N, C-alpha and C positions, 0 to 999 in steps of 0.2 A: 504494500500500500504506500504509494509515493505521492499521490495527488490529494490536495485539500478537499476536492469534491468527494473523495471516498471516505472522509471522516464522519460523515453524517452529522455535521454540526447543526445546531438550531438555525432556522432560517435567518433570524436577525444577526447572528454571528457570521453565518456564511455570506450574507450580503456585504458586511463590512470587510471581510477577508477578500472577497472578489474585487471590491472597489480599490483595495490596496495593491491589487495586482498579484496576489499570491496564487500560484498554481501548483508548483512542485515543491514538496517538502524537502528540507535539508535532512541529512542523516540523523541529527540529534532530534529533530522534530518528529521524524517518522518513528523513532524508537521510544521517545519519551511521552508523547501525547497519549498513546493508548494506555501506558502504565499509569499516568496521572489520572486518566479518566476512570480507571479501575479503583482508585483510592489508595494506592500503595505509596509508601515513601520512596523517594528517588534520590540517588546520588549520581548526578550527571556530569561527565567530563567531555568537553568538546572544545575545539579551537575557537578562539574569539572571532566574531563575525559570522557565525554559522546559524544564528537565529534562535538563541536560547530564550529570549524574551517571549517569543510566540510559543515556544515549546512548553512553557509553564502557564502563560496567561490564558491561552485559548481553552485548554481543558478545565482550568479553574473557573473561568467564566461560564463554561458549559454546565458545570456541576452546581454553580450558584444560581442558575436561572430558576431553580425550584423555589428560591426565596424572593424572586422578583415581584415587586408590587409598586403601585402608583401612589401610595400613601405619602402624605407630606409630614407625617409624624417621624421625628428622629428615632424613636424607639423601634420603628419598623425597618430601620436601615442601620443595624449594628455592624461593626467591623467583623467581617467573616474571613477575609484573606489579608495577611500581612506580608509585605515584600520589603526586605531589608537590604540596603546597598551601601557601599563604603563612601561614595562621594556624592556631592550635591548635584553635579552635572548628570551623573548616571541615574540618580533618582528621578530627576526631572524628565530625562529621556524616556525611562521606563513608564512613568506615569502618562506621558503623552501617548505612548504606544497603546497602553491599556485603554485609555479613553477612546482611541480610534477603533479598537476592537469592539468596545461596548457601546458605541454611540447610538445604535439602534435598539438598545435594551434600556431597562429602567435601573440598571445597576450603576451606582455612583462610585467614583474614584477620586481620591485626594492624595496630595503629596506634601510632606513636611520635611524640611531640612534647615540647617542652621544658616546664619548669615542674613536672615530675613526676619521681618517683624512677626512675632507670634500671633498678633491679634487677628489678621485675616485667616491664618491657619486655624485658629481656635474657632472662629465663626463658621468655617466650613465643616469642621469636625462636629460642631454642635448641631448642624443640619442633618447629620447622618451620612455615613459612607460605608459601602460594602468592601471596597478594596482600598487599603491604606499602604502607600509606598513611602518609605521613610529611611532616613539615616539614623543610626542608633542613638547618637547624642541628643538630637532634637526630639526624638520619640520619647526618651526618658524625661525630658523637660515637660512634655505634654502629659506623661503618666503621672509625674509628681504634681502637676497642676490639676490633675483629675479631668483633663479635657479629652484624653484618649482612654477609652475603656476597652479592654481586650479580653473580657471574660467569655465572649462568644466566638472567638477566632477558631475557625475550622481548618485553615490552611496557612502554613508558614513557608515562605520562600527565602532562602539565604543565597543571594546572587553575589558572585565574586567573593566568596567566603574567605579565600586565602588572603585577599587584599585586606579584608576586615581584620584578620588576625595579624597581618603585618603592621597595620596602623596601631594595633593595640586595643581593638574593640572587644576582645574576648570577655573581660569583666562586664561590659555593657550588654553583650549578647546574653550572657548568663542571667543577668538581672531581668532583661526583657522576657526571656523564655520562662522565667519563674512566674510571670504574671499570666501566662497562657494556660488554657486547659490542657491537661495531660493527654486527653484523647483528641488527637489532631493528626493531619497529614503534613509531613515536613518534607520539603524539597530543597536539595542543596545542589547548586550549579556553579561551575567554575571552569576556567580553561586549564588550570593546573591543580593537581592534588598532592599536597605535602603530607608527611606523617601526622602533623598537627591537625590537618583537616580530617583525616581518617579517624583520629581520636575523638574529635568533635562530633563526627557523624555517629560513632558508636555510642556516644553518650545521649544524643537527642533524637536519633532516628531509630525506628523499629523495623527490623528486618528489611532494610532498604534494598531496592533493586539498583544495582550498579550498571550504569550505561556509559561506556567509553567508545565513542564512535571513531576515535583515532588514537594512536599511541600517545600516552600522556606526555605533556610538555613538548609536543611536536609543533613546529612552525607550519604555517599554511604553505601548501605546494605552489600556490599562485603568486607568491611573493619572491622576487629575485633579490637575494641578499649580497651586498658588496661591503667589504671591509677595506679601509685604507689606513695605512700607517702614516699618520700626519702629526707633526709637532703642534703643540698647543697654540703657538703664535700663528700657525698657518691654516688653522681650521676654518676661520671665517672666509679666507680667500678661496679655500677648496670648496666650501659650500656654494659660494657665488659662481665658481667655475662650473661645477656639476649642474647647477640649475640652468646655466646658459647652454652647456653642451647637450644635456638631455631634453632641453626645452620643457622643463617642468613648470606647470602653471600654478600649482598649489601643493603645499607640503606641511606636515607637522615637523617641528624641529625640537627635539627633546634634550633638555639639560638636567643636571643633577641638583642644582640649587636654585632657590628663589632669587638670590642676588645675581647669579650668573644669567638667569632667565631675563631679568629686567635689563641688564647691561647689554646682552646680545641683541635683544629686541630693539633697543635704542640705537645700537651700532648699525644694524641692518636697515633700520629706517633712515638713518643718516646717509646710507649708501643708495637710497632711492627706491627701496623695496617696501611694498605695502605690508606692514607687519603689525601683529598684536601679541601681547604677552598674556599668559594665563598661568597663574601660580597661586599658592595659598594665601599670600598677603593681599591679594586683590579682593575687593568687596564682592559679594555675590552678584550684585547688579553689574559690576564691571566684567565679571567672568561670563555671565550669560550674554552680555552684549558682544564680547569678543567671539564667543562661539557662534552667535547669530550672524555676525559680520563674516566670519569664515564660511559658514554655510551658504550665505548669499553670494559669495565670490568677491566681496568687497575687500577682503584681506588675502594676500598671497601666502604668507608664512605665518603660522600660528606657533610661536615659540612658547614652550610649556614645560612644566615639570611633570612628574608622574601622576599628578592629579588628573591629567587628561589621558592617561595610558590605559584605563580600564573601561571597556564597554561602550565608549562613545561611538555612535553609529552615524558617520557622516559619509554619504555616498560619493563615490567617484573621486576619492583623494588619491592621486597617482603615486605619491612618494612619502616616505618617512625618513627623517635624518636623525641619527643618534649623534648629536654634537658631542655629547659625553656618553661613554659606555656606562650603562646602569650598574649601580653597586650590587643589585640583586639580579641574578641571572633570569629569574622568572619574569621580571619586569621587561626584559628584552622581548619575550614572546608577546606580551601584551602591547608593547609599544608598536612593534611592526604589524600587529593585528589591526592597526588603524587604517591600513591600506590593503588592497587585494581582498576586499570584502564581497561576500555573496558571489564568489566565483570570478570576480574581475581580476585583471592583472595588476600587480603593484611592485614597487621598488623600495627596498630598505637599504639605506646607506649608513654605515657606521664609521666614525673617525676614532682611531685608537692611537694614543701616543705610547711611548716606551713604558710609562708607568701603568698603563691599562692592560698589559699582557696577561696578568693574573685574572682580571675580570673576563677577558676574552676566553681564557681557559675554562672558567666556570660555565660560560655559555656553551662551550663545546661539550662539557660533561653533561649538562642538563639536556641539551637537544640531541646529543649523540651524533653530532655532525662535525666533520673536520672543517675548520675555517681557514681559508686561504686568503692572503692579503693581495689586493690588486694595486698595481703601481699607478700613480697619478703624477704626471708632469705638470707642475704648477706654472701658470703663465707668469713671466717676470713682472714684478710689481714696480711701478715707477716710484722712485724716491721723491718725496715732497721737495719742492723748490725751497732753497735756503734763503732766508732773509739777509739783506746786506749787513744788518747789525750782527747777525750770528757769525758772518765771515770775519768781522773785525774782532770778535771776541773769542778767537780760537786758542788764545793763550791759556795755559793751565790755570785753574782757579782753586784756591784753597777753600774747602768746604768749612762750614762752621764747626764741624766735628773734628777737623784736623788738629793734632797736638801742636802747641806753640813751641818754637825753638827755645832751648834754655839759654839764659844770658851767659856770655863768655867773659870770664875774669882772667886776665893774663897772669895774675899772681899765682893761680893754681896750675898754670902750664909750665912754670919754672921747675928745673930739676931740683931734687932735694940737696940741700947744703947743710953740713953739720954746723951747729951754732958755735961761735967763737966769742971771746970776751968783747972784741970790737963789734961783732955782730949784735951781741946783747945790748951793747951801749947804743947801737943804732936802732934797736927795736922800737924805742919810744918814738923816734922820728918817723920810722916807717908806719908805725901804728897811727901816729898823728896824721900822716899823709893819707891814710885809708880810713880815717875817722874811727879807728879802733882804740879804745882806751888802753893805754899802756899800764902795766902793773906798777903799783906804787912800791916805794922802798919798804922794806920790812915784811914783804909778802902779803900785805893787806890790799885788797882790791880797791881801786879808786871809786868804785860804785857804792862802797859802804860808807855811809856818813859817820863822821866822828861824833862821839858823845858830847852833848852840850853841858856846860857847868850850870847847875840849877841851885839857887839859894835855898838853904835849909830853913824850914819853919821853926825848928827848935834846935837849940844848940846843945850838943851832947857833951857831957862832962866825963872824964875818965876817972 
C-alpha cells in the first residue's frame, strides 16, 4: 500500500490531503500510518525530510474524529493529542501542517512556544483545542498557570526526541509525562536513535513497534556531499566562490556559535549578498521573519546555528554549507537534511580546517562513510589599496606594551678597581659629583642627625 487513496481516510481528511498534492506515501508513512491507526506505540526512525509529520498527524486525526463536535463549549474540546518538539520554528511548522490536514474537520489545533506573549496562547487554550503542539519549557509554564490541562490526553508524540535530550529537556519531559494519563498511545520519531533515546523509549513506551525505514544515522542518497580542507581565514572566500561556480540561488549556511553567526551574516551582507541571521539570541519575531523572508526568496543565504538544523521543511533549497563542522556528528545529518528533501537533488558543502579533522572522523564513524576531501583552487584575492599615510608610516613602531630601555650609567660600565688610600680620599669628591652622600668620619652616616642639647627641667645632684 503506497498510495494515500488506499488508506481509506475520512472524506474530510482525504480532501485536505488531495489538495496538498499528496499521492504516494514515503516509506516511513507507508509503515507507520497503519500501526498508529491500530493504536500501538511506535518508535520510528527515518531520514529527515521523509514526511514524519504526516506519518503521525494523519492517523491521529483519523482516530480523533470520533470526538469531533461543533460545540462552542471549551469542555467539549479537551486536549487529546500532545506533540512535543525541541525548537520554536519546528513547533510552528508542525502546527501549520496539522491545521492544513484538519481544516475540513471540527478539530482544533494550537501551538505554544517561548519567546512570545503568553496571553494570546492562554486565550486560545481556554477556547479549547484537541491537538496541542508545544515546546517543553513553555508547556510547563502553561501547566503551572493551570491554562493547559492534560488529564484527557490520549496520544503523545515526541518528535526529534534526540535533539530534546541534547538540549537538556529530559527533566522537563519527565515532568510533562507525569501529568498525563498512564493509558495512552506514545509515538517517538527521530532521524537518529542514540542509546539514551532507547532508554527513554523503554521507560515510557509499551511494547513499541520499531520502524526503521533506512539504516540508522544514514544520510539521504539524494544529497551530494563535498568536503574541502580550507583555512579559517579562507572560508568566506571559498563560500562566495562555490556559490558563483555552482550558480546556487539559495542556501543554508551553518555555524557553531551565535556570535560567529551574526558576524558572518554581517560580512556576507557587506559583500553584496542578501543575507539573514537566525540564532538563539534573536527574538522570536525576528526568527520567524527571517524564515519567512527565506521562504519567499527575499533572502539568498540564511546563516544559522543548529536551531535551524532540525525538521525545518523549506522546499527546493538547493544547497547547505557547513561553514563550521558541527561539534556533534548527529547534527551533521540533520543539517544536510535541509536540502534534497522529498526526493529532490541537493548539495552539502563542508569546510574543514586542520583543527576539525577529529570532528570529520566522528562523522565518518557515525555515517559509516569514508570522507574524501576535494581540492579547491581559490581565486586570488586583490589586496586592498594602501592609503598614502600608511606608506609614510612604514617605520617600526613601539607598541604601548613594549618594555622601556633601562637608563645607562657609565659609572657601572667601568672595570673594577681595588680601593687605595688616595682613592678613598677621592671618594667624597666622586660621591659629591654623583650626588651620593659620602660617609662621615668616625663611621657615622651623614644621614643620621646628631643629638641636640636639651635643657634639663630639674637639676640633678650627686
